[in-house]
VODREN-624827 format. One record per atom (N, C-alpha, C): x negated, y, z negated. Coordinates in steps of 0.001 Angstrom, whole numbers, plus 500000, padded with zeros to 6 digits. Example, Ala and Ser with C-alpha at 12.3 -4.5 7.8 and 13.67 -1.06 7.14 Angstrom:
% residues 2
486810494310492200;487700495500492200;486800496700492200;487150497750492920;486330498940492860;487100500030492130;
//
This chain:
% residues 486
940473217290181763;941696218048181447;941859218130179930;942163219295179406;942225219480177961;943517218919177387;943438218523176134;944584217999175405;945128219105174509;946334219629174805;946851220746174004;947054220381172541;947405219108172290;947581218702170899;946251218660170177;945203218234170876;943877218219170262;943413219632169964;943710220564170919;943328221957170676;944072222513169474;945351222163169384;946138222615168233;945605222014166951;945140220738167051;944585220070165879;943331220767165407;942494221183166349;941263221871165970;941553223168165249;942615223848165679;942975225113165036;943567224896163651;944143223719163416;944846223466162151;944037222617161194;942709222593161367;941863221900160404;941794220405160618;941941219922161851;941752218505162120;942989217667161989;944176218247162188;945420217492162093;946095217470163452;946329216290163999;946991216167165291;948493216286165075;949101217255165692;950512217530165497;951325217046166689;952538216627166453;953438216279167536;954150217528168006;954768217429169207;955510218576169709;956673218911168800;957298217861168228;958431218104167323;957974218859166085;956800218449165533;956327219117164313;955937220542164611;955394220808165826;955044222182166194;956302223030166308;957368222458166882;958616223222167017;959228223502165661;959075222547164718;959608222806163382;958869223949162714;957536224032162993;956753225085162376;957136226463162916;957831226498164079;958183227783164673;959294228485163900;960007227752163063;961071228352162263;960446229131161120;960371230436161285;959718231276160287;960711232244159671;960363232717158488;961218233637157740;960374234824157287;961017235940157123;960306237147156687;960088237098155176;958849237314154760;958533237306153350;959033238590152708;959520238536151456;959978239752150772;958815240700150508;959117241967150362;958074242970150124;958141243452148679;957194244305148304;957176244889146968;956814243884145898;957263244185144670;956940243333143532;957486241926143714;958669241803144303;959263240486144518;958387239655145443;957836240308146466;956958239596147394;955670239158146727;955145240001145834;953911239648145122;954163238483144174;955249238599143409;955534237570142405;955839236221143041;956544236223144184;956915234962144831;955859234463145811;954724235156145895;953671234721146794;953177233339146363;953000232401147299;952594231042146909;951282231000146129;950360231917146408;949110231931145654;949361232253144185;950236233227143923;950573233592142546;951276232426141853;952153231745142582;952881230627141991;951953229460141645;950982229186142513;950023228133142207;949136228541141028;948809229845140952;948020230333139819;948805230163138515;950105230481138532;950931230280137333;951030228798136982;951106227960137996;951094226521137760;949792226106137072;948694226700137520;947413226440136872;947395226880135421;948085227991135119;948135228495133744;948904227516132849;950002226942133373;950741225934132603;949815224785132213;949045224311133193;948134223195132925;946912223638132122;946537224897132231;945498225477131370;945913225339129914;947153225700129619;947634225728128242;947904224335127673;948364223409128519;948813222107127999;947807220988128274;947706220450129494;946686219421129723;945264219925129480;945037221242129695;943706221792129450;943305221676127984;944237221980127081;943951221848125647;943839220373125243;944653219527125887;944537218085125643;943142217593126040;942651218049127191;941317217650127633;940236218131126674;940397219368126193;939413219907125256;939389219086123970;940563218670123505;940650217882122277;940099216470122494;940458215860123621;939983214511123908;938473214486124084;937934215532124707;936507215580124968;935652215670123723;936248216060122593;935500216123121332;935190214737120792;935878213729121308;935683212369120808;936574212111119610;937480211145119725;938373210827118607;939347211928118282;939603212833119241;940486213957118955;939931214877117890;938601214876117720;937967215717116714;937925215096115331;938300213821115228;938330213132113938;937057212323113713;936821211974112427;935697211097112094;935997209685112577;937200209196112276;937623207860112684;938404207970113985;937857207410115059;938468207558116382;939531206497116659;939789205578115709;940690204459115976;942101204921116300;942663205845115510;944029206314115743;944148206990117099;943149207807117437;943184208501118726;943085207517119877;942257206486119746;942114205491120803;943426204730121009;944089204350119910;945367203646120020;946459204559120554;946425205839120174;947391206797120705;947198206978122210;945943207002122658;945662207137124089;946131205910124856;945988204735124240;946474203513124874;947990203573125054;948694204012124017;950150204154124109;950525205225125127;949771206311125140;950031207415126064;949969206929127513;948887206263127864;948717205872129255;949619204704129645;950030203905128682;950978202829128984;952332203419129385;952834204374128614;954117204992128961;953975205876130206;952816206500130374;952549207299131572;952632206416132818;952006205232132757;952006204326133909;953421203886134263;954244203607133241;955608203130133507;956495204254134035;956539205375133322;957442206455133705;956931207239134920;955637207144135194;955116207819136380;955734207289137660;956116206017137666;956734205421138847;958075206079139164;958848206440138129;960193206976138324;960231208509138284;959125209130137955;959147210579137721;959443211383138984;959179210802140182;959501211514141416;960995211726141556;961769210693141260;963220210810141322;963737211791140280;963206211705139054;963619212625137989;963314214063138386;962143214266139005;961741215605139413;962723216185140436;963195215358141373;964102215848142402;965511216083141883;965864215441140784;967178215663140179;967164216910139299;966140217044138463;966092218146137503;965470219416138076;964616219274139074;963899220432139603;962525220555138960;961578221091139734;960186221132139290;959983222026138066;960655223172138020;960434224090136886;960912223469135571;962091222856135585;962594222222134369;961711221039133996;961246220316135001;960340219200134740;959054219676134076;958530220820134530;957327221388133918;957561221695132445;958706222285132146;959000222665130762;959170221428129877;959910220441130373;960096219223129588;958765218502129394;957951218492130447;956648217849130341;955726218548129371;955821219877129321;954952220657128434;955252220409126960;956473219955126644;956847219745125241;955993218691124554;955508217721125293;954762216632124669;953404217046124140;952819218101124692;951452218470124312;951362219090122920;952231220054122548;952168220528121160;952524219447120151;953421218520120517;953748217407119620;952501216569119360;951756216257120417;950564215429120285;949499216120119443;949253217398119714;948216218125118970;948624218303117516;949920218494117272;950378218642115882;950093217382115069;950066216212115736;949823214968115008;948422214931114405;947438215559115068;946081215586114527;945979216571113359;946769217632113420;946828218545112280;947436217837111078;948479217045111330;949132216304110247;948175215287109636;947431214549110489;946543213515109968;945329214138109272;945005215395109622;943945216099108892;944377216399107463;945693216622107287;946248216935105965;946641215653105231;947238214712105968;947667213427105391;946957212299106158;945835211833105682;945013210856106423;945721209554106778;946806209216106100;947498207957106368;948609208091107407;948633209208108123;949702209463109101;949303209031110509;948469207988110618;948017207534111929;949148207073112831;950229206542112238;951372206102113036;952001207244113816;951994208440113225;952540209620113900;951697209971115121;950381209821115009;949491210105116135;949800209164117301;949969207871116981;950235206876118026;951599207121118669;952613207416117849;953955207673118381;953964208928119261;953264209963118837;953218211187119638;952484210956120955;951504210045120947;950827209693122185;951771209031123168;952633208135122673;953608207465123538;954586208471124140;955053209419123324;955968210461123828;955259211334124866;954005211672124596;953259212505125537;953107211804126890;952978210473126899;952881209752128164;954092209989129046;955282209997128436;956520210270129183;956495211703129709;956147212637128833;956133214059129211;955076214342130281;953911213713130147;952842213935131119;953257213453132501;954008212349132571;954490211864133865;955376212912134534;956236213553133749;957103214602134294;956294215813134742;955381216261133883;954612217467134192;953744217286135432;953020216169135509;952093215994136625;952806215724137937;953994215127137890;954771214966139112;955241216319139623;955737217153138720;956154218499139120;954970219294139649;953832219185138968;952629219894139404;952230219483140819;952221218166141080;951821217699142398;952774218140143488;954085218084143214;955065218468144224;954944219944144597;954645220789143610;954508222220143886;953171222540144548;952090221985144025;950765222317144557;950607221864146004;951194220733146352;951070220246147720;952041220916148674;953108221527148144;954138222113148996;953842223554149401;953213224327148528;953088225762148756;952078226172149826;950923225533149965;949957226018150956;950302225594152377;949809226380153345;949850225951154738;948762224897154938;948743224281156125;947766223215156381;946337223686156174;946046224912156579;944671225418156497;944300225922155112;945265225959154175;945007226513152843;944957225452151746;945085224171152109;945188223140151080;943962223099150178;942777223152150773;941564223126149965;941472224313149030;941843225491149540;941799226705148734;942750226622147549;943986226186147790;944975226159146721;944636225094145673;944128223942146132;943691222928145167;942543223479144327;941636224229144981;940524224840144253;940991225847143218;941984226675143588;942526227659142643;943128226960141433;943955225944141720;944574225219140606;943522224540139742;942578223843140375;941575223073139631;940739223982138733;940368225158139251;939547226084138470;940302226578137236;941562226996137424;942340227523136294;942630226415135289;943005225251135784;943310224117134900;942099223745134052;940933223606134671;939747223198133916;939209224301133014;939586225547133295;939231226619132362;939901226396131012;941045225681131017;941678225342129744;940762224495128885;940140223482129500;939185222665128772;937973223459128333;937527224401129195;936362225238128861;936675226132127667;937814226834127724;938180227751126643;938460226983125354;939207225873125467;939491225069124276;938229224543123624;937277224121124442;936001223632123910;935218224750123244;935265225948123849;934566227091123265;935156227458121909;936488227394121805;937158227678120530;936729226658119471;936755225377119856;936358224325118910;934901224480118490;934040224817119433;932618224984119128;932400226160118180;933066227293118447;932895228478117607;933437228288116207;934619227671116096;935243227520114783;934545226483113914;933841225567114530;933204224491113758;931683224563113799;931157225727114182;929712225858114333;928979225617113016;929551226108111929;928893225961110630;929479224819109797;930301223993110411;930933222895109675;929901221833109309;929993221352108082;929105220271107626;929803218913107700;931092218919108074;931836217677108235;931702217204109688;932206216017109948;932123215482111309;933483215495112000;934388216351111533;935693216499112181;936031217984112241;936928218353113173;937267219765113331;938192220208112204;938224221527111953;939047222041110867;940477222289111329;941337222591110362;942748222814110675;942958223990111607;942119225026111485;942263226203112330;942133225882113808;941275224923114141;941110224518115537;942404223912116073;942989223012115295;944240222388115730;945372223419115831;945412224358114893;946454225389114935;946297226254116187;945053226602116524;944807227386117733;945263226644118983;944938225360119077;945375224556120218;946897224454120254;947499224325119077;948949224194118987;949654225442119524;949162226617119150;949751227873119623;949651227977121146;948511227613121704;948316227701123152;949238226745123897;949390225515123411;950261224566124100;951732224975124007;952144225566122894;953517226066122788;953739227193123793;952738228052123972;952834229130124954;953023228570126353;952326227460126660;952442226853127975;953855226410128309;954659226086127297;956038225671127525;956863226779128176;956550228051127875;957362229168128358;956908229708129725;955716229348130185;955201229883131446;956110229573132634;956697228361132763;957576228101133915;958752229050134027;959154229677132921;960251230647132981;959897231844133855;958621232123134018;958172233269134807;957826232883136246;958023231616136591;957755231163137950;959002231311138819;958803231500140101;959897231635141053;960462230256141395;961778230186141593;962367228937142038;961741228531143373;961347227273143521;960654226848144744;961404227181146030;962745227123146002;963501227388147227;963396228843147689;962880229717146831;962724231124147190;961303231471147630;960410230485147610;959021230724147999;958864230496149499;958290231502150176;957998231398151607;956489231432151772;955963230469152533;954522230404152735;953997231645153447;952687231769153469;952061232938154083;952275232989155591;952594231841156226;952863231848157671;954345231997157968;955165232240156927;956591232457157114;957441231213157071;956836230034156934;957610228799156892;958055228497155467;959139227736155400;959612227289154098;959061225905153795;959200225515152553;958618224266152084;959530223101152412;958944222020152947;959696220791153178;959760220026151876;960956219787151414;961138219115150128;961141217604150299;960391216920149445;960402215458149420;961556215011148542;962523214306149138;963688213888148369;963736212365148243;964031211899147041;964262210475146783;965714210379146299;966672210278147221;968079210436146840;968631209319145979;967998208155145938;968544207044145156;967416206124144736;967727205233143758;966739204247143346;966386203328144518;967382202997145334;967135202121146481;966144202781147443;966347204078147697;965434204793148591;964038204874147991;963976205010146660;962681205071145982;961892203775146191;962545202642145978;961871201360146169;961562201120147647;962461201526148515;962247201328149942;961050202137150439;960867203331149897;959728204160150312;958400203507149925;958383202801148788;957176202083148399;956863200981149408;957892200249149820;957715199174150785;957222199717152121;957826200802152588;957442201384153878;956007201887153841;955632202539152736;954271203062152625;953238201942152668;953516200845151956;952587199718151956;952567199004153303;953714198885153935;953783198196155216;953082198983156311;953292200298156335;952707201115157398;951263201495157120;950839201443155852;949474201831155516;948913200912154436;948716199623154746;948206198691153731;946785198997153291;946073199867154029;944706200236153641;944670200902152274;945794201445151822;945827202123150525;945460201153149404;945693199854149626;945390198856148597;943899198857148265;943054199152149247;941616199175149010;941193200338148117;942072201306147918;941771202406147003;942219202096145577;942976201020145366;943489200711144030;942369200539142997;941243199849143309;940165199777142311;939599201153141964;939539202051142945;939082203419142685;940075204148141780;941374203929142028;942404204519141180;942278203999139746;942075202697139603;942016202064138288;940881202643137445;939757202948138093;938580203442137367;938636204940137095;939595205656137700;939539207117137708;939766207783136354;940375207094135396;940463207595134017;939819206634133031;939355205505133527;938749204479132680;937482204993132017;936696205780132749;935389206195132227;935461207238131111;936633207844130884;936739208849129825;936475208252128441;936894207005128243;936783206406126912;935338206357126448;934451205840127282;933051205776126870;932450207166126764;932733208037127708;932156209383127691;932541210141126424;933828210128126095;934324210971125001;934160210321123625;934586209076123481;934566208435122164;933253207726121857;932735206998122856;931613206108122584;930255206736122868;930259207924123400;929009208682123589;929092209995122825;929979210886123263;930071212188122592;930543212040121147;931585211257120925;932117211098119573;931220210289118655;930435209379119223;929633208473118396;928273209045118021;927660209826118904;926257210203118714;926019211583118127;926999212502118194;926714213918117940;927458214468116727;926921215559116183;927620216317115143;928798217036115780;929692217544114953;930910218145115484;930608219372116341;929626220189115966;929349221364116798;928657220963118100;927843219910118069;927235219412119304;928305218812120207;929283218130119606;930397217596120390;931166218717121076;931349219825120345;932043220975120929;931276221581122091;929961221711121955;929151222273123036;929097221309124226;928957220022123949;928986219029125022;930295219105125813;931375219241125083;932695219326125698;932795220566126587;932240221669126100;932267222933126843;931538222805128178;930323222261128166;929556222160129412;930148221094130333;930795220076129753;931417219031130561;932522219614131439;933438220372130839;934559220922131608;934110222067132516;933072222777132123;932537223821133001;931946223204134262;931210222122134110;930605221469135267;931663220880136193;932844220566135648;933933220053136492;934306221054137580;934344222328137233;934724223360138197;933735223392139354;932452223377139017;931416223452140052;931335222156140860;931531221017140209;931485219747140922;932585219634141961;933786220081141602;934903220034142534;934672220949143726;934188222153143463;933908223080144555;932794222571145454;931785221945144846;930645221453145614;931074220412146638;931812219397146197;932186218349147130;933410218725147963;934336219491147371;935559219838148086;935357220888149158;934737222001148795;934601223124149727;933400222966150650;932258222563150073;931022222539150860;930803221225151615;931514220160151239;931327218876151918;932610218450152638;933677218219151906;934888217650152491;935653218619153376;935485219923153186;936145220922154031;935172221602154992;934016221040155173;932993221647156040;933426221532157496;933731222651158131;934312222658159467;933332222222160546;932035222342160294;931047221993161319;930862220477161473;931448219687160572;931346218235160642;932697217621160979;932689216510161716;933910215761161958;934444215218160637;935743214980160603;936334214522159348;935772213162158933;935539212250159896;934955210959159550;933559211130158956;932794212048159496;931445212297158968;931517212826157548;932475213708157294;932640214245155945;933059213148154971;933905212218155450;934358211121154597;933184210242154169;932309209901155105;931151209070154773;930154209822153897;929947211112154176;929026211900153364;929538212015151930;930840212236151778;931432212293150438;931277210975149703;931481209863150423;931332208540149805;929908208333149303;928931208692150103;927527208515149723;927201209330148471;927667210577148423;927379211442147280;927970210857145993;929243210442146041;929894209901144846;929247208581144436;928944207722145394;928324206429145093;926965206610144422;926166207518144942;924854207797144340;925019208348142929;925986209245142745;926221209815141418;926613208743140412;927400207750140838;927807206662139941;926584205969139360;925613205667140200;924438204933139728;923435205835139010;923348207091139392;922447208008138697;922878208177137243;924147208518137002;924590208811135638;924659207547134779;925046206418135366;925153205213134543;923786204591134237;922846204703135167;921490204243134856;920893205094133749;921079206380133842;920625207337132823;921272207004131481;922590206805131487;923314206554130242;922912205229129602;922548204236130415;922180202922129870;920996203024128912;920037203881129233;918859204008128378;919189204641127032;920326205314126916;920795205791125616;921641204730124930;922559204118125691;923485203160125100;922781201944124501;921683201496125053;921011200297124554;920394200482123166;920314201741122704;919658202019121424;920621202210120262;921932202091120484;922873202232119370;924082201334119589;924765201019118501;925955200173118536;927063200832117730;928228200256117796;929347200766116995;929032200641115507;928381199536115129;928058199310113718;926979200271113225;925974200510114035;924888201394113597;925369202829113420;926278203265114264;926768204639114160;927805204813113064;928436203699112632;929424203764111547;928783203607110173;927514203250110136;926831203045108862;926671204363108111;926735204346106765;926543205565105979;925177206198106262;925179207497106471;923938208211106709;923388208060108117;924186207515109047;923729207364110427;923407208731111026;922314208812111755;921881210087112325;922817210533113446;923208211799113385;924004212415114433;923165213503115099;923117213507116410;922305214479117145;922936215856117055;922142216847116679;922621218228116575;922018219064117703;922563220262117905;922125221105119018;920681221587118854;920135221537117634;918763221985117402;917743220842117468;918219219619117653;917306218472117716;916556218457119041;915341217927119029;914501217930120223;915058217055121344;915810216012120982;916346215132122021;917726215558122523;918235216677122003;919568217129122422;919630217563123891;918688218352124413;918803218821125808;919005217696126814;918231216609126703;918385215505127651;919763214876127542;920289214768126318;921609214157126119;922726215053126645;922587216363126492;923651217246126966;923663217305128488;922506217156129124;922466217128130582;923212215919131134;923209214816130392;923992213662130824;925483214005130828;925948214740129813;927347215169129790;927669216064130983;926743216933131347;926950217810132502;927102216985133778;926241215990133952;926317215156135145;927564214279135150;928018213863133958;929277213128133898;930444214028134319;930382215300133969;931404216240134419;931407216387135928;930212216461136521;930101216499137983;930729215259138609;930380214088138061;930884212834138620;932406212774138536;932980213135137399;934430213076137224;935138213938138265;934726215199138396;935401216105139326;935206215663140771;934021215164141109;933785214676142469;934625213439142757;934730212539141786;935523211329141941;936990211665142203;937575212515141353;938992212853141482;939257213606142780;938381214560143113;938571215338144339;938488214450145568;937517213539145582;937342212651146729;938532211703146870;939047211198145754;940203210290145809;941416210995146405;941699212222145942;942830212973146490;942608213305147962;941378213640148317;941077213988149708;941288212791150622;940887211589150177;941099210390150987;942585210141151215;943399210294150188;944837210119150365;945390211144151347;944932212390151238;945386213428152145;944931213197153572;943791212519153754;943289212226155099;944087211123155765;944838210347155000;945614209241155557;946931209700156149;947460210823155676;948766211262156160;949007212710155746;949928213366156469;950422214678156063;951901214623155691;952470213424155748;953856213220155359;953959213332153843;954648214341153353;954709214575151915;955415213446151187;956383212802151851;957042211661151222;956051210525151020;955233210283152018;954233209237151923;953163209590150898;952731210841150893;951730211277149923;952267211200148502;953571211455148335;954172211333147009;954102209891146521;954332208934147441;954223207521147078;952783207178146725;951833207658147542;950421207416147254;950030207984145887;950520209191145595;950217209805144300;950814208983143162;952019208429143396;952617207560142387;951762206326142135;951255205715143216;950321204591143059;949116205023142227;948595206190142580;947379206695141927;947587206850140425;948658207519140044;948904207796138632;949242206532137847;950032205645138428;950393204417137731;949177203531137485;948384203323138534;947216202445138406;946150203106137537;945963204404137700;945017205157136875;945367205023135397;946629205206135072;947065205146133675;946988203731133120;947206202726133969;947080201340133519;945656201044133078;944684201482133882;943288201287133507;942934201997132220;943414203242132086;943121204019130882;943747203380129652;944981202883129780;945649202253128636;944860201050128135;944357200252129069;943607199064128680;942311199378127967;941557200327128492;940241200602127892;940374201353126571;941391202217126451;941579202890125160;941976201875124086;942759200878124476;943114199833123515;941874199033123125;941017198747124101;939769198027123806;938911198807122824;938878200120122989;938114200951122060;938774200970120687;940105200962120684;940831200991119418;940631199744118576;940442198588119214;940232197348118464;938752197098118185;937900198033118592;936489197945118219;935612197123119144;935966197035120423;935089196334121363;933726197017121376;932628196262121455;931290196877121423;931122197976122476;930400199011122092;930151200124123005;929552199636124325;928597198718124247;927918198246125455;928896197550126399;929837196802125854;930835196131126700;931667197145127476;932111198190126764;932920199221127422;932089199965128457;930834200242128122;929962200949129059;929734200137130330;929385198853130187;929104198014131356;930351197805132211;931503197668131570;932740197523132349;933044198803133113;932733199952132504;932929201229133186;932038201331134417;930782200993134252;929827201028135365;930269200085136486;930657198865136112;931060197872137110;932308198309137872;933278198868137165;934529199269137818;934333200467138744;933525201434138327;933286202587139197;932520202170140454;931527201308140292;930787200822141462;931704200021142383;932529199146141804;933450198340142605;934474199221143315;934941200262142630;935902201172143248;935361201795144521;934090202195144501;933485202793145685;933237201756146778;932825200550146393;932567199494147382;933862199113148101;934949198939147364;936233198594147976;936758199728148857;936454200971148519;936941202108149304;936232202239150640;935020201703150757;934223201905151975;934893201348153233;935424200120153232;936113199654154444;937301200536154825;938018201040153816;939132201942154098;938635203206154782;937525203758154286;936945204955154903;936547204663156349;935947203502156590;935446203160157920;936583202940158923;937598202189158518;938649201804159452;939842202761159479;940070203482158389;941329204239158291;941193205748158457;940105206333158001;939964207793158100;939638208165159540;940479209019160132;940310209455161512;939971210946161543;939534211394162720;939247212820162867;940523213636162923;941633213002163353;942914213685163439;944003212815162825;945030213452162287;946171212733161750;947208212585162848;947527211340163226;948510211082164281;949914211066163704;950880211304164582;952273211349164145;952747209990163629;952122208891164094;952522207567163618;952204207368162145;951331208232161587;950999208144160168;952045208812159289;953074209389159908;954101210109159154;955375209267159070;955230207988158748;956334207030158840;957527207416157980;957299207794156741;958418208052155829;959223209262156266;958531210292156763;959246211490157198;960113211176158410;959581210368159345;960347210048160538;961549209189160200;961389208285159224;962524207471158791;963594208347158150;963146209302157309;964092210205156653;964837211050157675;964115211509158707;964751212335159736;965759211525160537;965439210244160795;966353209383161525;967632209186160751;967484208990159422;968671208804158590;969528210061158526;968882211225158694;969613212488158621;970004213000160000;969799212172161017;970159212594162363;969142213514162986;967860213392162549;966803214164163179;966535215485162531;967148215793161391;966913217072160734;966017216892159545;965409217972159114;964599217955157923;965279218773156859;964958218467155598;965517219209154476;964490220190153946;964852221439153870;963930222449153379;964482223042152107;963566223640151404;964001224338150188;963348225701150139;
//
C-alpha cells in the first residue's frame, strides 16, 4: 500500500510533509501582474540581494584575497580581521532579534555601511602609514555591520524560494555575490598591472569605495518582504524571535532536539580559518602585486564553479537518495582537503615569514616559470572553499525545514566560524610562523570532516520528518496553532 506522504515527499524534493503542513501550503495568493509582478518576483529580489553582496562583501573578499588588504605590511590587516571576526561572533548571536525588530531591508542598509568604512581605512593608511589604528577600529565596526547584513541576507534568501527552488536560488545568489570578488579582483589586477610596488594604488581603493557606497542604496529598490509572493502563490513564513527569553529558549530547544549539530561545530570553526593562510601567508607572502591580483581573480571565479559542481550536480542530484548524496559530498570534500593541503605543503616548506620579509626577497610574478603551478593551487583552494561552505549549509538544511531551527543553526555557524577566524587572524598578526598556521589549518579542516561523518551517518535521512520541526511546532502551540506570515 502506498504512503501518500512519501509520494508527496518525492514530488517535493525529498521532504516528508505532515498533513498540517500540506494544508498550510494550500493557502495561496494571486501574484501581481505587470511591472509590479516582475519587480516583486522572488527571483528578482534574490538577484537584488546578490547585488548588495556583490557590492559590499564581494569587494571585501576581493580586497582580502590580495593578501594584507593589498598592503606590503599585512600586520594591520590581520589585526583588523581579528577584531572584525571577534565582534562578528558576538553580535551575530543577537542579530536575529535585531533583524526582526528593524526589518531585513533596513538591516541590509545598516550592515552595508561598514564596508565603505573598512575600505576607506586602507586608503587612509596608504596616505598616512601610521594610521593602522583606524584600520583595526574600522574592522571592529565592520564585524557589527556584517552580522546585521548576513543575518538579513540569510532570512531573505531562505524565505523566498519554494521547497523545490532552494538550490536554484542559493546558486543565483552565490554566483552574483562571488562575481563581486571576480570583478573587484579584475579591477585590482588591471590597475596594478604595471606597478613596481608591492601594494595596490589609491585608485584601486577609491574604486572599491565607490562600489561599496553604491551597495548601501540597493536595498531601497527592493520590495518589502511582506509584499513578496512565491511562485507557487504562498507567502513567506516569518521567523520571529519576540524576546530575549525566546531567543535563548530557541537555542536550548534546538540543541535538545538536535544535539547532532554539535558534531558540525569543528567544521564551522574551520570554515573561515583557512582564509588567513591562503590570502596572507601564501598569496600575500609569495607573489608580486599583479600576480596577487590575478590569483585573487581565479580564486573567486573558481568559487562559482565549485559551488555549482557540488551543489547542483551532486547534492541536488535527483537520481540519488539524499543519504547517498550526503556521503558522496563528504567524500569529495574530504579528498579535496588532503589534495590541496598536500600540494600546498611542498610550497610552504620552502619559505618562512622571515625569508619573505628579508630585503630583496623574490616575489613570484605572472611571467615566472613556476607561476602556473602556484596559481593552480589558488584555483583548487577556491574549489575547496566553495564546496566546503555549500556542503555545510546543505547539511544544516538536510536536518530540518523549520526556519526557526535553521536560523538557530545559522547563528551557531556564524558565531563559531567567526570565532575561529578571529583567533587565526590574531595569530597571523602577532607573527606566528607560516608553517604553524598552515598545519593548524590542515588539521582543523581534516578534523572538521571527521567529526561531521557520524552526524552524516546517523542524522541525515532521505526525508525530513515533522518531528524535526520542533521550534515551529512550539511556536504554533504558543500562538494557538497558527503561523505568522509576512
